[in-house]
N, C-alpha and C positions, 0 to 999 in steps of 0.2 A: 424535883418537883414533880408531879404525875404528868403524866400524857392528857393532854386536853382535845387536841384537836389532829386531824389527819390532812394531808397535804397531798395531791394527785396531780400527776401530769398527765395529759389526755391521750396524746399520740401515741400506739405501740407501748401503753402502759393499762389504758383501759379499753380503747378502741386499737383494732389489727389494724394499722394506716399501710403499714407495711407491706399485707398481703393484698390489701384494696388496691394498691398503688400497681402491685405488681400482676394482679389480675387484670387490671385496665391495662395494663401494657401488653399481655397476652391476646386480649381479645383484639384490641387494635390493630397489631402488629400481625395478627394471623388474617386480618378484614386486609390489610397492606398485599399482603400474599397473596389474594385473590385475583389482586389487580396490575402486580408486577410480577418480576421474577425476583423476588428476595424472602432472605431467608429470614422469619422473624426474632429467632433471638439474635441473630447481629443488626436488626433492625432496630431493637429495643437500646442494645448497648450505644448505637451509632447516635440515637435522638436523646439520652441521657448524656453522652459526652456532648451534642452540641447545645443542647438547651442549658445548662450548666457554664459551656462559654459564653454564650449568649447572654446570658443573666447576670453576669459579674460585668458586661460591659456598659450596663444600663446606670445611670446616675443616681436611680434608686437603690444601689446593691448595696452600699453601706447602713442606706435604714432598714432594707430586708433582713442582712444579717445581722443588725442588732436586736431587730425584732423576734425572728427568729423565723423567715419565711423560706423556705425551701425553693429552688428551681423548677421541683417535679409538682409542688401547689399552685407553682405559679401557672403552671400545664391546666389546670380547671378551677381557678378561682377567677373571682369578677374586680374583685377588689372596689363593692361598690360603697362600704362604712369604713369608719375612720375618719378624724378630723382631721389629721396630717395631710400635707398636703402632697406627700408621697404617694398616699393610698389614691387622689387623683388622677397623678401620670402612671401609677401601676395600672390604674381601670384603662385609661388610652393605651397603654402598651400591649396591654394581656390579648388582645385579638391577633395581632400582628406576631407575638412571642410564639403565640401557639401556631398559625402557620409555618412560621420561619425555622422555627425548631425541628418540627416533621421535614418542610423539605430542605434542610442542611442536611437532617440524618439521612435522607432519601439518596442524596447529591454524595453523600459522601461513600453512600457505596455505589455509584457509577450511574443512579436514576436520577433523572430533570424532569421534575413531575410537579410545577408548583398546585396545580389542582387537585391531585391527590395529595397533597402536603395540607391543604387546608381543609381536605375532607378527613384527613387522620387529625388534624388538629383539632378539629369540631368532636368529633368522635369520642376522643379521650375523656375529654369531660363530662358526655354522658355514661361510658363505660364506668367511669371511677364514682358519680353519683348512683349507681345502680349498686353499690357495694358499701353499706354502711357495717362494717364487720366490726363484731365484737370478741374478745376473748371468752371464752365457755364460761370460766369461773368469774368473771366480773360482776355478775349481780349477784352472783353468791357471796363475794367478799364486800360490796356495798350493804350488803342486807343485815351482813354481822357486825359491820362498825356503825351502822346508824344508830341514834339515838346514844351510842355510849360515848361518842367524841363528836366535835363539829366537825365536818367533813368542807374543804374547801378543792376547789378545781383552778390549778394554775397551770396555763396554756400558753405557749408561744404562738403567734400566728396572728394574721388578718382576722380582723371582727368577722364580717360576713362569713368568711369560709369555716373559722371554729364554729361560729353559730349553728352554719348548713352541717357540718359532720356530728353536731350534739341532735338536731332536728333530724337526721336518719336513723337518731337510736332514740325514739323521743321519753322511754321512762327514764334516761340516765340523769339529766338535769336535776329533778326533783329530789334526789338525794344529796346534794349539795347545799351548804347552807349559804356558800358564796362562790362566784366563779367570774376568776380572774384573766381576762386576756390580753396579753401583752399590746397587742396591736390599739388596744383602747387606753390602757393603761399609758402606754409611750415608752416604754423602753422593758426589753426581754428578760429572761434565766440566760446570765447567771447574775446581773446584777442584783447588787446588794437592796435596792431601793424598790425593785419589785417585791421581793422575798419581806421587806420591812412592811409595807402594803398592805400584805394580806397578814400578814400576822395585827396588824394593826385594826383589819375589818374584823378579825378571830376576837380580840382583845385579849392576847397571850403573850406570855415572855417565849423567845425563839425554844428554849430548852420544855418547855410546854408542846413544841409538835414535832410533829414528823413528815418527811420530804417524800414521797413513794416515786421513784420514776425511771425512764430506761437509759438517760444520757448522762454519763459523766460529767459532760462539759457544760452542760446547762442547771441539770436538776442536782445532783452531789454538790460539783463545785458552788453553787449558789447558797444553796442551803447551811453547807458546810462553811461558809463565808460567812455568816449571820448567826454562827455557831446553833444551827438546828441539827439535829439528828435527822439520821437519812437512810433510804434503804434504794439500792442499786437493785432494779431487773435487770437482770446479762441473760438475755434469749440466747445471743448466739456464744456463750463460752469465750468472751473475750477476756482482754488479761487488763486490769485496773492501773497497771503502771504503778509508779512512786509521787505522781507529782498530785494525782484526783485520788483520793484513797474513801470509798464509802465506806460508813459506819457498819451497817449489813448489805449481804448480799446474796440474793435469791435467783431462781431461775426461773421460778414462775409466779403470776401474780397471788393465787392463793397460801404461797409460803409467809407472806408478810404477816400472816393472823396470830400466828403464836408469835413473833418479835413484839407486836403490838399489845397483844395482852399482858406482855412480860413487864410493858409500859418503860 
């Protein structure tokens, strides 16, 4: 069967989320260094460690893991949307989580300053929101595919946060015939259910679609398990291993075009 649809992941496939987060940490930790004697690089490492450890203690952790919401998204998400009751718990937890993560990060470096922890916890979301970054070839690729294939965006995450990311790059959503967010659907990649839901929206068989994404454990594993072809965007020169093997592997988004053209 010929290729009829292209499914895209969002974060670190079309949007350069890693860089947005990194620059937000850089700016926030540099601000901290203006107030206390702390190495910004060490503070970032400390906050990342403490945030992840704290995030995993919440009773919402199994849900966030299943939906695909990482600890650093928790440092700037508000969780105001989504029908599942866990989103209401996360909405209540988020302000304290931000403060506590930065306070504990400082404390681990010998600085006890909850007021600064609060200020940094509120600064980080603002810094992240000011950086809606995309890869330079994102729109070139979407423009080349639009009109020739159905396009579907399949993203893990909290509904309000993923929609906010899209709103930060307001021209991107219009390229897609369908947008599926795991937090709205109720289960995240790599579950078969969300891929089958996407196929149903597109009205195609699995072999008529191809999934583009940067994560082996979600995009590639999930698409492969329902019989869909896939292209792994390997930004960092990682080894795929034997357990999850992509059909195709590229290092840049633009390199998917000749593969898709060959159908």
